[in-house]
All heavy atoms as an XYZ file, in Angstrom:
969
protein
N       7.483     12.271      6.745
C       6.241     11.911      7.323
C       5.752     10.682      6.643
O       5.941     10.446      5.467
C       5.251     13.032      7.177
C       5.547     14.208      8.159
S       4.273     15.524      8.073
C       4.796     16.360      6.573
N       4.967      9.877      7.397
C       4.415      8.672      6.886
C       2.882      8.661      7.023
O       2.313      9.328      7.954
C       5.011      7.472      7.694
C       6.473      7.307      7.564
O       6.956      7.202      6.438
N       7.191      7.326      8.629
N       2.265      7.917      6.144
C       0.796      7.794      6.149
C       0.261      7.467      7.517
O       0.771      6.635      8.203
C       0.364      6.689      5.154
C      -1.085      6.377      5.165
C      -1.875      7.516      4.584
C      -1.342      5.114      4.337
N      -0.755      8.230      7.920
C      -1.435      8.026      9.197
C      -0.747      8.573     10.431
O      -1.388      8.516     11.490
N       0.432      9.191     10.267
C       1.016      9.847     11.400
C       0.167     11.026     11.872
O      -0.403     11.721     11.002
C       2.438     10.277     11.140
C       3.393      9.136     11.065
C       4.844      9.547     10.788
O       5.067     10.676     10.296
O       5.732      8.714     11.107
N       0.106     11.229     13.175
C      -0.789     12.317     13.736
C       0.109     13.339     14.403
O       0.952     12.968     15.210
C      -1.793     11.681     14.664
C      -2.668     10.646     14.013
C      -2.635     12.790     15.327
C      -3.482      9.726     14.926
N      -0.075     14.602     14.043
C       0.644     15.759     14.575
C      -0.299     16.679     15.212
O      -1.492     16.798     14.761
C       1.377     16.469     13.476
C       2.397     15.569     12.750
C       2.053     14.781     11.730
C       3.750     15.569     13.218
C       2.981     13.904     11.075
C       4.645     14.771     12.640
C       4.332     13.911     11.580
O       5.247     13.084     10.988
N       0.148     17.381     16.246
C      -0.675     18.422     16.852
C       0.016     19.774     16.569
O       1.218     20.038     17.035
C      -0.811     18.266     18.332
C      -1.776     19.306     18.958
C      -1.963     19.047     20.452
C      -2.967     19.979     21.002
N      -3.246     19.720     22.391
N      -0.648     20.598     15.787
C      -0.112     21.896     15.387
C      -1.059     23.007     15.642
O      -2.296     22.805     15.615
C       0.197     21.926     13.907
C       1.277     20.992     13.401
C       2.373     20.599     14.067
C       1.337     20.448     12.093
N       3.156     19.784     13.264
C       2.579     19.655     12.074
C       0.554     20.497     10.957
C       2.935     18.981     10.950
C       0.973     19.801      9.869
C       2.133     18.987      9.860
N      -0.558     24.164     15.843
C      -1.398     25.357     15.922
C      -1.505     25.890     14.472
O      -0.515     26.106     13.785
C      -0.774     26.492     16.726
C      -1.688     27.630     16.947
O      -1.766     28.524     16.114
N      -2.487     27.597     18.023
N      -2.741     25.980     13.985
C      -3.041     26.248     12.543
C      -3.919     27.440     12.318
O      -4.747     27.759     13.243
C      -3.588     24.993     11.929
O      -3.734     25.283     10.473
C      -4.904     24.538     12.463
N      -3.796     28.052     11.190
C      -4.695     29.094     10.754
C      -5.798     28.568      9.797
O      -6.553     29.337      9.304
C      -3.922     30.213     10.081
O      -3.341     29.676      8.900
C      -2.944     30.856     10.995
N      -5.790     27.261      9.577
C      -6.650     26.634      8.512
C      -7.991     26.161      9.040
O      -8.744     25.560      8.225
C      -5.890     25.551      7.803
C      -4.660     26.128      7.110
C      -4.082     25.205      6.140
C      -2.859     25.799      5.510
N      -2.754     25.560      4.100
N      -8.328     26.412     10.305
C      -9.681     26.048     10.793
C     -10.603     27.170     10.558
O     -10.438     28.281     11.050
C      -9.581     25.705     12.297
C     -10.955     25.299     12.820
C      -8.589     24.619     12.594
N     -11.657     26.924      9.819
C     -12.661     27.906      9.518
C     -13.300     28.439     10.804
O     -13.699     27.705     11.726
C     -13.771     27.329      8.557
C     -14.859     28.320      8.382
C     -13.161     26.880      7.302
N     -13.324     29.787     10.913
C     -13.993     30.398     12.076
C     -13.015     30.796     13.203
O     -13.421     31.312     14.204
N     -11.714     30.403     13.046
C     -10.754     30.660     14.070
C      -9.525     31.343     13.443
O      -9.179     31.036     12.308
C     -10.255     29.382     14.725
C     -11.301     28.678     15.550
C     -12.142     27.741     14.978
C     -11.418     28.938     16.925
C     -13.133     27.104     15.761
C     -12.371     28.275     17.690
C     -13.201     27.344     17.079
O     -14.183     26.685     17.794
N      -8.998     32.330     14.171
C      -7.709     32.923     13.708
C      -6.603     31.921     13.783
O      -5.900     31.657     12.732
C      -7.308     34.180     14.564
O      -8.517     35.039     14.549
C      -6.103     34.855     14.036
N      -6.454     31.233     14.920
C      -5.493     30.128     15.108
C      -6.158     29.162     16.128
O      -6.980     29.537     16.897
C      -4.108     30.528     15.646
O      -4.289     31.047     16.961
C      -3.423     31.560     14.753
N      -5.768     27.885     16.008
C      -6.312     26.882     16.874
C      -5.340     25.644     16.820
O      -4.890     25.314     15.772
C      -7.708     26.505     16.390
C      -8.329     25.503     17.290
C      -9.790     25.401     17.091
N     -10.383     24.565     18.101
C     -11.517     24.009     18.036
N     -12.314     24.243     16.990
N     -11.947     23.248     19.061
N      -5.171     25.090     18.052
C      -4.439     23.829     18.115
C      -5.363     22.717     17.523
O      -6.520     22.599     17.900
C      -4.037     23.468     19.529
C      -2.940     24.297     20.069
O      -2.211     24.915     19.248
O      -2.774     24.351     21.252
N      -4.830     21.923     16.589
C      -5.607     20.819     15.941
C      -4.677     19.614     15.760
O      -3.503     19.758     15.440
C      -6.138     21.205     14.678
C      -7.315     22.185     14.617
C      -8.548     21.570     15.211
C      -9.336     20.734     14.156
N     -10.621     20.282     14.706
N      -5.286     18.469     15.887
C      -4.584     17.218     15.474
C      -4.804     17.066     14.022
O      -5.864     17.338     13.460
C      -5.159     16.035     16.221
C      -4.771     15.962     17.670
C      -5.680     16.158     18.681
C      -3.443     15.660     18.059
C      -5.380     16.060     19.974
C      -3.067     15.591     19.343
C      -4.036     15.804     20.372
O      -3.684     15.721     21.660
N      -3.689     16.715     13.307
C      -3.701     16.501     11.814
C      -3.236     15.111     11.539
O      -2.225     14.664     12.094
C      -2.674     17.452     11.175
C      -2.954     18.883     11.283
N      -2.833     19.611     12.487
C      -3.272     19.788     10.382
C      -3.124     20.894     12.293
N      -3.396     21.013     10.978
N      -3.886     14.390     10.672
C      -3.492     13.043     10.209
C      -2.868     13.243      8.860
O      -3.524     13.796      7.853
C      -4.694     12.103     10.110
C      -4.221     10.736      9.553
C      -5.436     11.996     11.440
N      -1.604     12.815      8.702
C      -0.904     12.909      7.381
C      -1.486     11.886      6.496
O      -1.525     10.685      6.808
C       0.620     12.720      7.580
C       1.363     12.790      6.301
C       1.493     13.912      5.579
C       1.825     11.606      5.754
C       2.202     13.981      4.441
C       2.511     11.583      4.515
C       2.712     12.848      3.843
N      -1.882     12.311      5.258
C      -2.384     11.451      4.289
C      -1.516     11.262      3.039
O      -1.220     10.151      2.616
C      -3.825     11.909      3.813
C      -4.819     12.042      4.985
C      -4.420     10.999      2.748
C      -5.043     10.699      5.704
N      -1.066     12.377      2.501
C      -0.259     12.246      1.291
C       0.752     13.401      1.151
O       0.483     14.520      1.580
C      -1.145     12.124      0.034
S      -2.443     13.329     -0.047
N       1.908     13.077      0.550
C       2.982     14.036      0.393
C       2.701     14.961     -0.809
O       1.939     14.679     -1.722
C       4.325     13.294      0.234
N       3.437     16.106     -0.764
C       3.289     17.017     -1.923
C       3.948     16.393     -3.125
O       4.781     15.508     -3.064
C       3.967     18.351     -1.584
O       5.348     18.138     -1.344
N       3.533     16.878     -4.286
C       4.146     16.516     -5.554
C       4.181     17.756     -6.443
O       3.954     18.885     -5.915
C       3.427     15.360     -6.238
C       1.942     15.606     -6.521
O       1.586     16.785     -6.713
O       1.203     14.630     -6.573
N       4.407     17.643     -7.688
C       4.630     18.751     -8.586
C       3.359     19.671     -8.708
O       3.511     20.816     -9.012
C       5.065     18.299     -9.925
O       4.131     17.457    -10.542
N       2.173     19.105     -8.390
C       0.967     19.949     -8.521
C       0.151     19.994     -7.264
O      -0.970     20.623     -7.342
C       0.152     19.432     -9.693
O      -0.168     18.060     -9.494
N       0.518     19.390     -6.205
C      -0.306     19.347     -5.003
C       0.534     19.596     -3.774
O       1.690     19.179     -3.679
C      -1.000     17.990     -4.818
C      -1.873     17.641     -5.931
O      -2.911     18.232     -6.099
N      -1.487     16.654     -6.774
N      -0.089     20.203     -2.754
C       0.565     20.329     -1.441
C       0.399     18.984     -0.625
O      -0.374     18.150     -1.073
C      -0.080     21.483     -0.648
C       0.369     22.844     -1.147
O       1.406     22.958     -1.743
O      -0.426     23.815     -0.914
N       1.046     18.936      0.483
C       0.845     17.791      1.420
C      -0.615     17.817      1.800
O      -1.190     18.846      2.038
C       1.721     17.975      2.633
C       3.190     17.964      2.304
O       3.775     16.945      1.982
N       3.818     19.163      2.287
N      -1.194     16.619      2.016
C      -2.624     16.504      2.406
C      -2.784     15.890      3.751
O      -2.145     14.901      4.074
N      -3.602     16.589      4.597
C      -3.858     16.161      5.937
C      -5.352     16.156      6.188
O      -6.139     16.854      5.447
C      -3.239     17.139      6.944
C      -1.726     17.176      6.946
C      -1.034     17.854      6.065
C      -1.070     16.460      7.916
C       0.356     17.906      6.085
C       0.332     16.443      7.953
C       1.020     17.186      7.020
N      -5.832     15.438      7.174
C      -7.176     15.506      7.573
C      -7.170     15.897      9.080
O      -6.309     15.502      9.873
C      -7.880     14.096      7.532
C      -8.050     13.546      6.057
C      -8.488     12.153      6.135
C      -8.948     14.472      5.239
N      -8.126     16.778      9.429
C      -8.228     17.197     10.858
C      -8.914     16.118     11.721
O      -9.720     15.369     11.218
C      -9.104     18.437     10.963
C      -8.474     19.762     10.551
C      -9.224     20.696      9.967
C      -7.150     20.008     10.819
C      -8.705     21.949      9.595
C      -6.578     21.235     10.442
C      -7.357     22.183      9.797
N      -8.530     16.104     12.977
C      -9.297     15.325     13.950
C     -10.130     16.326     14.715
O      -9.662     17.357     15.216
C      -8.374     14.550     14.919
C      -7.541     13.550     14.099
C      -9.172     13.884     16.046
C      -6.592     12.731     14.937
N     -11.459     15.999     14.807
C     -12.441     16.927     15.379
C     -13.092     16.325     16.580
O     -13.078     15.057     16.722
C     -13.498     17.311     14.381
C     -12.944     17.904     13.049
O     -12.134     18.841     13.181
N     -13.248     17.332     11.922
N     -13.635     17.206     17.422
C     -14.328     16.726     18.642
C     -15.803     16.349     18.372
O     -16.367     15.643     19.194
C     -14.242     17.763     19.760
O     -14.824     18.958     19.297
N     -16.334     16.823     17.258
C     -17.746     16.498     16.921
C     -17.740     15.926     15.530
O     -16.945     16.238     14.722
C     -18.673     17.753     17.052
C     -18.773     18.247     18.486
C     -18.185     18.850     16.113
N     -18.785     15.134     15.264
C     -18.892     14.491     13.967
C     -19.653     15.368     12.999
O     -20.644     15.957     13.369
C     -19.638     13.178     14.141
C     -19.862     12.445     12.830
C     -20.664     11.207     12.956
O     -21.364     11.005     13.997
O     -20.705     10.460     11.988
N     -19.172     15.455     11.794
C     -19.907     16.052     10.677
C     -20.306     14.782      9.815
O     -19.848     13.734     10.122
C     -18.995     16.955      9.918
C     -18.640     18.210     10.664
C     -17.608     18.330     11.595
C     -19.380     19.413     10.745
N     -17.638     19.569     12.137
C     -18.663     20.248     11.580
C     -20.480     19.888     10.072
C     -19.094     21.545     11.942
C     -20.906     21.201     10.343
C     -20.217     22.022     11.204
N     -21.070     15.020      8.881
C     -21.589     13.902      8.048
C     -20.460     12.999      7.622
O     -19.569     13.435      6.907
C     -22.322     14.461      6.838
C     -22.807     13.377      5.907
C     -23.879     12.605      6.243
C     -22.117     13.142      4.763
C     -24.247     11.573      5.350
C     -22.497     12.076      3.902
C     -23.618     11.348      4.207
N     -20.584     11.736      7.988
C     -19.644     10.680      7.458
C     -18.267     10.645      8.028
O     -17.472      9.929      7.524
N     -17.974     11.476      9.066
C     -16.646     11.461      9.640
C     -16.331     10.076     10.283
O     -17.235      9.333     10.606
C     -16.484     12.589     10.700
C     -16.358     13.901     10.056
O     -16.195     14.061      8.836
O     -16.393     14.944     10.817
N     -15.099      9.774     10.421
C     -14.596      8.451     10.919
C     -14.243      8.553     12.401
O     -13.332      9.334     12.740
C     -13.429      8.042     10.093
C     -12.918      6.647     10.481
C     -13.730      5.535     10.236
C     -11.703      6.518     11.062
C     -13.220      4.285     10.554
C     -11.255      5.249     11.475
C     -12.050      4.134     11.214
O     -11.605      2.872     11.567
N     -14.888      7.794     13.251
C     -14.625      7.873     14.657
C     -13.365      7.045     15.074
O     -13.170      5.940     14.629
C     -15.790      7.362     15.461
C     -15.640      7.508     16.934
C     -16.929      7.171     17.757
O     -17.771      6.478     17.338
N     -16.908      7.708     19.015
N     -12.579      7.697     15.928
C     -11.498      7.002     16.699
C     -11.663      7.200     18.131
O     -12.267      8.206     18.553
C     -10.061      7.481     16.170
C      -9.960      8.975     16.272
C      -9.859      7.050     14.724
C      -8.522      9.488     15.924
N     -11.180      6.310     18.949
C     -11.432      6.395     20.404
C     -10.198      6.747     21.195
O      -9.062      6.396     20.816
C     -12.014      5.070     20.881
O     -11.033      4.023     20.787
C     -13.267      4.679     20.122
N     -10.456      7.309     22.397
C      -9.379      7.631     23.317
C      -8.687      6.299     23.721
O      -7.535      6.277     24.003
C      -9.949      8.366     24.500
C      -8.907      8.691     25.553
C      -9.504      9.566     26.631
C      -8.555      9.762     27.823
N      -7.099      9.802     27.545
N      -9.496      5.191     23.846
C      -8.899      3.962     24.236
C      -7.837      3.487     23.223
O      -6.832      2.905     23.622
C     -10.013      2.902     24.311
N      -7.998      3.807     21.925
C      -6.966      3.380     20.882
C      -5.880      4.443     20.785
O      -4.772      4.042     20.388
C      -7.671      3.266     19.573
C      -8.537      1.958     19.501
O      -8.189      0.981     20.177
O      -9.543      2.019     18.802
N      -6.139      5.716     21.150
C      -5.215      6.740     20.909
C      -5.179      7.619     22.205
O      -5.943      8.625     22.324
C      -5.545      7.586     19.658
C      -5.609      6.783     18.363
C      -6.777      6.250     17.925
C      -4.394      6.447     17.805
C      -6.781      5.453     16.789
C      -4.394      5.632     16.655
C      -5.622      5.122     16.156
O      -5.574      4.255     15.044
N      -4.370      7.169     23.120
C      -4.324      7.764     24.493
C      -4.063      9.247     24.579
O      -4.343      9.894     25.589
N      -3.485      9.845     23.507
C      -3.224     11.299     23.562
C      -4.482     12.094     23.368
O      -4.511     13.282     23.692
C      -2.236     11.663     22.434
C      -2.623     11.337     21.088
C      -3.433     12.208     20.337
C      -2.324     10.143     20.482
C      -3.856     11.869     19.045
C      -2.677      9.802     19.196
C      -3.455     10.645     18.478
N      -5.552     11.470     22.896
C      -6.837     12.171     22.718
C      -7.519     12.412     24.102
O      -7.365     11.567     24.987
C      -7.828     11.395     21.882
C      -7.441     11.150     20.407
C      -8.423     10.152     19.734
C      -7.449     12.482     19.668
N      -8.135     13.560     24.264
C      -8.846     13.879     25.524
C     -10.197     13.117     25.582
O     -10.755     12.997     26.647
C      -8.989     15.355     25.649
N     -10.735     12.759     24.413
C     -12.024     12.115     24.343
C     -12.142     11.426     22.917
O     -11.344     11.690     22.052
C     -13.165     13.075     24.481
C     -12.892     14.457     23.893
C     -12.850     14.650     22.550
C     -12.450     15.535     24.721
C     -12.565     15.881     21.962
C     -12.068     16.761     24.166
C     -12.177     16.940     22.813
O     -11.825     18.178     22.308
N     -13.119     10.617     22.788
C     -13.381      9.978     21.492
C     -13.539     11.093     20.471
O     -14.161     12.151     20.783
C     -14.598      9.080     21.534
C     -14.439      7.841     22.382
O     -13.307      7.571     22.809
O     -15.436      7.132     22.632
N     -13.013     10.949     19.313
C     -12.977     12.029     18.297
C     -13.292     11.469     16.892
O     -13.539     10.276     16.722
C     -11.598     12.619     18.288
O     -11.238     13.176     19.550
N     -13.265     12.364     15.932
C     -13.641     12.044     14.552
C     -12.627     12.611     13.554
O     -12.285     13.744     13.660
C     -15.051     12.622     14.265
C     -16.064     12.065     15.137
C     -16.393     12.736     16.383
C     -16.776     10.975     14.816
C     -17.317     12.200     17.246
C     -17.778     10.457     15.627
C     -18.021     11.073     16.885
N     -12.192     11.813     12.596
C     -11.328     12.251     11.561
C     -12.265     12.797     10.472
O     -13.150     12.116      9.959
C     -10.445     11.176     10.954
C      -9.594     10.630     12.047
C      -9.593     11.698      9.792
C      -8.730      9.361     11.686
N     -12.032     14.095     10.117
C     -12.895     14.727      9.102
C     -12.729     14.150      7.719
O     -11.651     13.905      7.222
N     -13.923     13.880      7.134
C     -13.924     13.249      5.818
C     -14.454     14.174      4.750
O     -14.834     13.763      3.666
C     -14.852     11.982      5.854
S     -14.142     10.655      6.844
N     -14.452     15.485      5.063
C     -15.031     16.435      4.105
C     -14.069     17.279      3.268
O     -14.396     17.791      2.292
C     -16.041     17.333      4.833
C     -17.155     16.515      5.453
O     -17.868     15.868      4.696
N     -17.295     16.541      6.763
N     -12.800     17.392      3.820
C     -11.839     18.137      3.021
C     -10.411     17.758      3.343
O     -10.063     17.435      4.544
C     -12.052     19.653      3.196
O     -11.764     20.007      4.581
N      -9.609     17.694      2.356
C      -8.192     17.423      2.524
C      -7.573     18.780      2.790
O      -7.703     19.733      1.967
C      -7.617     16.826      1.233
C      -6.299     16.089      1.246
C      -6.300     14.969      2.274
C      -5.940     15.557     -0.150
N      -6.848     18.916      3.879
C      -6.252     20.169      4.298
C      -4.859     20.271      3.707
O      -3.946     19.467      3.976
C      -6.164     20.325      5.831
C      -7.514     19.962      6.497
C      -5.665     21.670      6.254
C      -8.695     20.756      6.034
N      -4.598     21.299      2.832
C      -3.310     21.438      2.144
C      -2.285     22.178      2.913
O      -2.659     23.279      3.526
C      -3.671     22.136      0.856
C      -4.832     23.017      1.273
C      -5.612     22.258      2.290
N      -1.096     21.716      2.985
C       0.067     22.425      3.585
C       1.204     22.292      2.634
O       1.595     21.167      2.246
C       0.448     21.848      4.920
C      -0.468     22.154      6.140
C      -1.485     21.384      6.422
C      -0.205     23.343      6.811
C      -2.355     21.697      7.486
C      -1.076     23.664      7.899
C      -2.114     22.855      8.226
O      -2.909     23.117      9.280
N       1.826     23.427      2.244
C       2.990     23.351      1.431
C       4.166     22.768      2.242
O       4.087     22.778      3.485
C       3.343     24.798      0.946
O       3.761     25.557      1.966
N       5.232     22.466      1.500
C       6.442     21.924      2.215
C       6.948     23.022      3.151
O       7.377     22.734      4.276
C       7.504     21.553      1.243
C       7.199     20.269      0.454
O       6.355     19.471      0.955
O       7.751     20.067     -0.619
N       6.905     24.281      2.740
C       7.383     25.347      3.600
C       6.528     25.532      4.855
O       7.018     25.805      5.909
C       7.337     26.669      2.776
N       5.150     25.346      4.684
C       4.288     25.417      5.862
C       4.603     24.309      6.856
O       4.584     24.528      8.074
C       2.834     25.388      5.461
C       2.293     26.667      4.744
C       0.925     26.559      4.222
O       0.638     25.513      3.557
O       0.089     27.496      4.452
N       4.766     23.146      6.327
C       5.136     22.006      7.200
C       6.413     22.228      7.942
O       6.488     22.008      9.141
C       5.115     20.680      6.424
C       5.699     19.548      7.241
C       3.807     20.275      5.886
N       7.400     22.733      7.253
C       8.677     23.044      7.846
C       8.559     24.098      8.891
O       9.164     24.013      9.999
C       9.649     23.458      6.792
N       7.711     25.129      8.698
C       7.523     26.158      9.650
C       6.815     25.655     10.893
O       7.003     26.223     11.978
C       6.648     27.278      8.998
N       5.999     24.617     10.763
C       5.322     23.984     11.936
C       6.376     23.242     12.779
O       6.023     22.922     13.905
C       4.289     22.989     11.452
C       3.070     23.604     10.744
S       1.997     24.467     11.797
C       0.640     24.702     10.670
N       7.487     22.946     12.158
C       8.502     22.168     12.915
C       7.839     20.818     13.250
O       7.632     20.517     14.392
N       7.570     19.991     12.233
C       6.666     18.852     12.408
C       7.055     17.979     13.631
O       6.230     17.481     14.286
C       6.753     18.089     11.136
C       7.906     18.649     10.355
C       8.154     20.048     10.869
N       8.346     17.852     13.932
C       8.771     17.147     15.067
C       8.256     15.710     15.018
O       7.968     15.115     14.021
N       8.131     15.123     16.230
C       7.706     13.753     16.335
C       6.163     13.674     16.328
O       5.509     14.508     16.935
C       8.181     13.105     17.658
C       9.659     13.023     17.707
C      10.243     11.989     16.617
O       9.581     11.061     16.319
N      11.336     12.363     16.073
N       5.535     12.695     15.613
C       4.156     12.553     15.697
C       3.701     12.093     17.079
O       4.442     11.543     17.779
C       3.885     11.448     14.683
C       5.097     10.708     14.490
C       6.254     11.662     14.770
N       2.496     12.435     17.468
C       1.971     12.129     18.740
C       1.289     10.720     18.718
O       1.040     10.115     19.741
C       0.887     13.119     19.263
C       1.534     14.432     19.497
C      -0.286     13.208     18.340
N       1.103     10.181     17.473
C       0.579      8.858     17.313
C       0.480      8.530     15.841
O       0.975      9.304     15.008
N      -0.033      7.360     15.582
C      -0.169      6.946     14.177
C      -1.404      6.017     14.084
O      -1.616      5.134     14.911
C       1.106      6.169     13.722
S       1.128      5.813     11.931
N      -2.149      6.216     13.036
C      -3.324      5.331     12.789
C      -2.918      3.902     12.631
O      -1.909      3.628     11.963
C      -4.188      5.800     11.586
C      -4.820      7.136     11.622
C      -5.569      7.384     10.297
C      -5.806      7.207     12.784
N      -3.701      2.994     13.131
C      -3.463      1.562     12.924
C      -3.893      1.223     11.476
O      -4.558      1.948     10.793
C      -4.362      0.762     13.878
O      -5.702      0.822     13.561
N      -3.383      0.062     10.989
C      -3.712     -0.385      9.637
C      -5.251     -0.583      9.478
O      -5.805     -0.229      8.440
C      -3.058     -1.716      9.383
C      -1.589     -1.624      9.169
C      -1.136     -1.062      7.843
C       0.346     -1.117      7.678
N       0.792     -0.496      6.451
N      -5.923     -1.059     10.544
C      -7.374     -1.226     10.517
C      -8.072      0.136     10.397
O      -9.081      0.277      9.666
C      -7.907     -1.966     11.772
C      -7.604     -3.474     11.732
O      -7.227     -3.982     10.674
O      -7.703     -4.106     12.810
N      -7.543      1.107     11.062
C      -8.134      2.442     10.996
C      -7.797      3.143      9.656
O      -8.651      3.972      9.175
C      -7.746      3.294     12.209
C      -8.430      2.884     13.444
N      -7.892      3.102     14.689
C      -9.583      2.183     13.659
C      -8.672      2.655     15.606
N      -9.708      2.034     15.010
N      -6.694      2.841      9.082
C      -6.438      3.423      7.721
C      -7.445      2.845      6.736
O      -8.026      3.602      5.932
C      -4.954      3.061      7.331
C      -4.029      3.993      8.104
C      -4.778      3.178      5.760
C      -2.530      3.615      7.939
N      -7.739      1.547      6.856
C      -8.717      0.956      5.939
C     -10.108      1.569      6.304
O     -10.860      1.913      5.333
C      -8.772     -0.584      6.066
C      -9.786     -1.229      5.131
C      -9.902     -2.731      5.331
C     -10.892     -3.399      4.382
N     -12.127     -2.701      4.213
N     -10.425      1.653      7.524
C     -11.767      2.189      7.904
C     -11.943      3.662      7.483
O     -13.026      4.048      7.050
N     -10.830      4.379      7.574
C     -10.887      5.818      7.139
C     -11.105      5.866      5.592
O     -11.971      6.706      5.140
C      -9.606      6.549      7.536
C      -9.439      7.983      7.026
C     -10.584      8.846      7.569
C      -8.108      8.558      7.528
N     -10.458      5.048      4.826
C     -10.685      4.984      3.383
C     -12.128      4.666      3.039
O     -12.723      5.375      2.208
C      -9.725      4.003      2.720
C      -9.868      3.977      1.265
C      -8.992      2.825      0.628
N      -9.601      2.205     -0.448
C     -10.510      1.240     -0.404
N     -10.935      0.771      0.768
N     -10.971      0.664     -1.469
N     -12.643      3.687      3.781
C     -14.076      3.302      3.534
C     -14.980      4.462      3.884
O     -16.004      4.760      3.219
C     -14.439      2.038      4.260
C     -13.653      0.822      3.823
O     -13.062      0.881      2.694
O     -13.700     -0.172      4.563
N     -14.700      5.204      5.004
C     -15.482      6.321      5.467
C     -15.436      7.487      4.446
O     -16.463      8.122      4.130
C     -15.099      6.753      6.820
N     -14.281      7.717      3.897
C     -14.173      8.774      2.863
C     -14.998      8.444      1.648
O     -15.697      9.324      1.096
C     -12.696      8.925      2.442
C     -11.764      9.606      3.375
C     -10.305      9.459      2.946
C     -12.107     11.071      3.521
N     -14.960      7.216      1.236
C     -15.797      6.806      0.124
C     -17.280      6.906      0.401
O     -18.091      7.374     -0.369
C     -15.398      5.352     -0.388
C     -13.967      5.364     -0.927
C     -16.399      4.841     -1.383
C     -13.353      3.972     -1.167
N     -17.648      6.443      1.572
C     -19.034      6.394      2.038
C     -19.578      7.857      2.115
O     -20.730      8.150      1.847
N     -18.822      8.712      2.716
C     -19.257     10.142      2.967
C     -19.453     10.829      1.563
O     -20.398     11.589      1.419
C     -18.231     10.910      3.779
N     -18.579     10.568      0.624
C     -18.683     11.171     -0.692
C     -18.932     12.678     -0.652
O     -19.753     13.193     -1.366
C     -19.735     10.449     -1.499
C     -19.574     10.776     -3.015
O     -18.433     11.047     -3.465
O     -20.568     10.751     -3.740
N     -18.253     13.374      0.284
C     -18.482     14.757      0.473
C     -17.248     15.654      0.189
O     -17.313     16.848      0.238
C     -18.993     15.069      1.882
O     -18.071     14.620      2.827
N     -16.237     14.944     -0.155
C     -14.903     15.652     -0.511
C     -14.920     15.915     -1.988
O     -15.444     15.164     -2.789
C     -13.686     14.778     -0.046
C     -12.392     15.451     -0.107
S     -11.001     14.342      0.435
C     -11.302     14.318      2.178
N     -14.182     17.012     -2.355
C     -13.996     17.293     -3.784
C     -13.397     16.023     -4.391
O     -12.458     15.432     -3.886
C     -13.011     18.486     -3.940
C     -13.675     19.755     -3.378
C     -12.574     18.684     -5.405
C     -12.732     20.916     -3.277
N     -13.931     15.644     -5.550
C     -13.559     14.334     -6.181
C     -12.068     14.190     -6.386
O     -11.530     13.135     -6.098
C     -14.273     14.242     -7.480
C     -14.009     12.960     -8.215
C     -14.596     11.720     -7.640
N     -16.005     11.895     -7.326
C     -16.661     11.120     -6.459
N     -16.121     10.143     -5.912
N     -17.921     11.361     -6.236
N     -11.383     15.222     -6.851
C      -9.915     15.067     -7.012
C      -9.238     14.752     -5.732
O      -8.398     13.891     -5.683
C      -9.334     16.363     -7.673
C      -7.854     16.358     -7.890
C      -7.350     15.732     -9.007
C      -6.995     16.867     -6.943
C      -5.994     15.661     -9.236
C      -5.632     16.807     -7.191
C      -5.106     16.211     -8.295
O      -3.786     16.133     -8.525
N      -9.539     15.478     -4.651
C      -8.942     15.236     -3.349
C      -9.304     13.872     -2.795
O      -8.510     13.205     -2.212
C      -9.379     16.332     -2.369
C      -8.640     17.642     -2.609
O      -7.702     17.671     -3.417
O      -9.040     18.664     -2.061
N     -10.549     13.477     -3.027
C     -11.037     12.110     -2.558
C     -10.248     11.061     -3.263
O      -9.771     10.139     -2.571
C     -12.509     11.985     -2.878
C     -13.143     10.622     -2.524
C     -13.056     10.338     -1.036
C     -14.551     10.541     -3.054
N     -10.026     11.162     -4.544
C      -9.266     10.160     -5.239
C      -7.837     10.144     -4.758
O      -7.239      9.003     -4.577
C      -9.245     10.420     -6.731
C     -10.668     10.158     -7.370
O     -11.444      9.466     -6.823
N     -10.880     10.754     -8.561
N      -7.222     11.293     -4.553
C      -5.886     11.376     -4.018
C      -5.714     10.734     -2.632
O      -4.760      9.978     -2.427
C      -5.415     12.847     -4.033
C      -3.997     13.081     -3.745
C      -3.648     14.553     -3.980
N      -2.327     14.739     -3.490
C      -1.982     15.654     -2.604
N      -2.864     16.608     -2.193
N      -0.753     15.800     -2.205
N      -6.650     11.053     -1.749
C      -6.587     10.560     -0.432
C      -6.815      9.058     -0.421
O      -6.120      8.287      0.300
C      -7.647     11.257      0.469
N      -7.822      8.550     -1.137
C      -8.105      7.165     -1.178
C      -6.993      6.349     -1.785
O      -6.694      5.250     -1.309
C      -9.447      6.848     -1.955
S     -10.872      7.361     -0.933
N      -6.345      6.883     -2.792
C      -5.149      6.156     -3.380
C      -4.092      6.047     -2.339
O      -3.492      4.992     -2.172
C      -4.679      6.927     -4.615
C      -3.487      6.172     -5.225
C      -2.859      6.887     -6.428
C      -1.715      6.169     -7.008
N      -0.858      5.359     -6.209
N      -3.768      7.120     -1.606
C      -2.705      7.060     -0.578
C      -3.075      6.078      0.539
O      -2.245      5.327      0.949
C      -2.525      8.491      0.002
N      -4.323      6.122      0.960
C      -4.737      5.183      2.005
C      -4.698      3.763      1.495
O      -4.285      2.870      2.298
C      -6.144      5.553      2.517
C      -6.232      6.849      3.304
C      -7.641      7.428      3.398
C      -5.596      6.678      4.685
N      -5.142      3.510      0.289
C      -5.136      2.129     -0.264
C      -3.692      1.570     -0.372
O      -3.386      0.470     -0.104
C      -5.811      2.082     -1.641
N      -2.798      2.531     -0.759
C      -1.367      2.117     -0.865
C      -0.788      1.709      0.461
O       0.198      1.003      0.551
C      -0.528      3.268     -1.491
C      -0.845      3.451     -2.981
O      -1.488      2.604     -3.571
O      -0.392      4.510     -3.517
N      -1.363      2.234      1.550
C      -0.856      2.025      2.883
C      -1.494      0.784      3.633
O      -1.159      0.486      4.771
N      -2.439      0.161      2.940
C      -3.176     -0.932      3.599
C      -2.463     -2.227      3.391
O      -1.679     -2.473      2.575
C      -4.577     -1.048      3.000
C      -5.454      0.093      3.390
S      -7.225     -0.038      3.102
C      -7.364     -0.462      1.394
């Protein structure tokens, strides 16, 4: 997987749902102390989320928002079980930079995860 690739998976990690189809943006790979990190794409904005448009990402049903409040962890085994397959899209370089700026501006993510996500995004700019 590469930075900014977007996958659509059925997940159990959405609060309030047993399972739900969600778009996931790949941010960073697992390492010795962390799982793979993803951000959800949501239909409504929460504080500081980053907007992307259907015009830029034709697979979206409507303009949407990349969540800036939590890095969603998936182990390598969980990713393999999802059968990651082909991404449905990939963030543009401009949106990778914009997302990094939005994460910093929102300042609502756990600091460790924020630093990890921002480093990965900065490395991809």
